[in-house]
N, C-alpha and C positions, 0 to 999 in steps of 0.2 A: 504494500500500500504506500502511495506517495502523497505527501502533504505539501502544499505550497506555503512557504514562509515569507514574510515581508520584513526586511531589516531596514531601519532608517539611520543613516549616518548624520548626526546633527551638525558636525563640523562642515561638511560639504553639501548638506541638504540634497544628497542624491539617494535615489532608491534603488536597491539591488534586489532583484527577484532570483530566487534559487529554489531548487528542489532538494528535499531531504527525506530520509526514511523516518519511520515512526520513532526510532531510537534517538533522533536528534532532538535536543532540548526536551521539553515536556509535552510535545505534541502527541495526541493520542487518537487512534482510530478504533472505533468499536463497531462491530457488526451484530445486528440483532435480526435473526430470521433472514428475510429477503431484502431487508432495508439496511443500508450502510450509512452511518453518521460520521462526519468529519469535524473535529474540533481544531480550529485555527489558533496559532499562538503568535505573538509578536513581541519584540523587545527593542527598546530604543538605546543605541550605543551613546556613551558620553554623558548620559543623564544619571542622576542618583537613582539607585535601585528603588528607593521608597516612593519616588514620584512616577515610576514606570506604571503605565496603565495595566490593569489586570482584568482578565475576563474570567467569569466564574467557571469552575471546572465542569459544571453541569450544562454549560451552554453547548448545545448540539444543533447542527444544521443539516437538514435532509437535502440530499442532492436531487436535482431536477429529474434525473433519469429513474429515480425510485418513486416517482409520483404516479399514483393510479387514479384515473378519472373515470367515474361511473356516470354514464349518460342515462337520463330517465327513460322509462319505457311506458308506452300508452296501453298495451294490451299483452296478454299472455294466452297461449293456446296449447292444447294437447289432449291426450286421452288418459283418464284415470280409471283403473279397474279396482273396484272395492272388493275386499275379501268377502267370501261367503259367510252366511250365518251358521253358527254351530247347530242351533235348533232346527233351522230349515233344512240344512244339509242332511241330517239324520232322518228327518221325517220324509224327505224326498227319496232317500235310499230305501226306506221301509215300504213306502207306497209303490216304488218301482218293483220291489220284490213281490208284492202282492198282486201286481197288475198283470194283464195279459200282454205278451209280446216283449220286445226289448225296449228299454228306456235308456237314453243317453243323458246323464246328469253332468252338468258342467259347473265350474266355479265353486266346487266344494271347498269348505274351509280346511286348511291343513292344521289339524289338531288331533289330540289323543282321542277325543270323543268319536270323531269320524273314523279313525283307524280301528277303534274297538268295535264299532258297528260293522265295518267292512269285514273284520275278522269273524264276527259272529255270523254274518251271512255266509261266509265261506264254510264255517263249521256246520251250518244247517244244510248246506248243499246248494245254495242259491248261486247261480253262475254270475260272476262279476269279472268283467274284463277291464283292467286298468290301462288307461291311455296316458296317464301322468298322475302327479300327486293331487290334482284338482278335477280330474275328469274320468268318468267310468261309464261303462255300459252294463246295465243290469238285465239279466234274463228273468223275466217275471214268471211266477209260479201259477198264475191265473187263479189265485185263491189262497187259502190258508197254507202255512208252511208246516210240514210234518218233519219229525225227527228222522234223520237218515239211519239211526240205529235200530236194533231189534226192540220189540215191545218191552222187554224186561230191562233194557239198559237205559241209563240216564245220560243225557247229553249235557255236559257242563259247559257253560258259556262264561268266560272271564271277561268282564267289562270294565276293569280298572276302576276309575272314579267317574265314569261317564253316565251321568244321570239322564242325558238325552238319549242314551241307548237302553239303559235299564228299564225305564218306565214304559216307553212305547213297545219294546219287545215283550215285556211281561204281559201286556194286554194282547198283543198280536198272536203270541204263541198259544194262548188259551183257545184259539179258534182251530188249531191244527190237531195233530195226533202225536203222542209221544210224551216222554218224561224229560223234563228240563230242570236244571238248577242254574239260576243266574246269580253270579257272585262277583266280587271285586276286591279292591284294596281295603285295608282296615277302616279307612275313612268312609268308604261306601257303606260299611256295616253300622255307621252312625247316622246315616241319612234316612229319615222317615219315609216309609212307603206303605204304611198300614192302611191309609185312606183309600189308595188305589186297590190294594188287595181286598179290602172289605167290599168295595163296589163290584169287583169281579166275582166275588163269592155270591153276592146277591143276584148276579146274572146267571149263576149256575156253574161257574168255573171251579175246578178243584185246584186251588192255589193257596199258598201260605207263605208267611215270611217269618223272620226271627222273633223271639219272644219280646224283644225290645221294639218291635214294629219296624224294623229295618231289614235290609237284605242280609243273608241270601234269600232268594225267592224260589220256592219249589213249585213246579207246575206238573200236573198229571192230566194232560189234555186228551179228551176222547173224541174231539171233532164236533 
């Protein structure tokens, strides 16, 4: 780094310009990020040191080439794709599984709830083709979903902490045939579901939950 120093000879009143490195006198150059600041120093020869003008050490000058000018804008345009809804995503997947024909579902939310729902549909035997993390095609069952296991076997569905998968599946599986247990993480076993279970029992379903009114949910569906 090169600093320009100005020396004044008071006897001849001539000005001498020279270049010196940072190490000459007390001139300092400090660089901060993309901006460089230069501190200039001057000294008058032949005059008492006490009368020499001093510049504060903190006086820094920004060079012109480090100046950024931002011009105002009048408008902005573009396309924004909002993430899908967790609740709507899982309801769309369940409705697609119960529907007739193939249903393409787009803009699914990337979250654990959706992954657990997709995993449960896989375990039940519903055909799900993944086109990406937010897009699938579901092969509908044209009605209730039955267990792929033998009558005496129980299909266990692990749903993590996905309430948007636990509650809709608990109701939908009561319409099919087979034995199911819907369970999840310890926190899921603290989330109340007794009101839903009581309503399904009143409709004639063989379904129960834990003694604390929370999952696991056991279903013995007869169609």
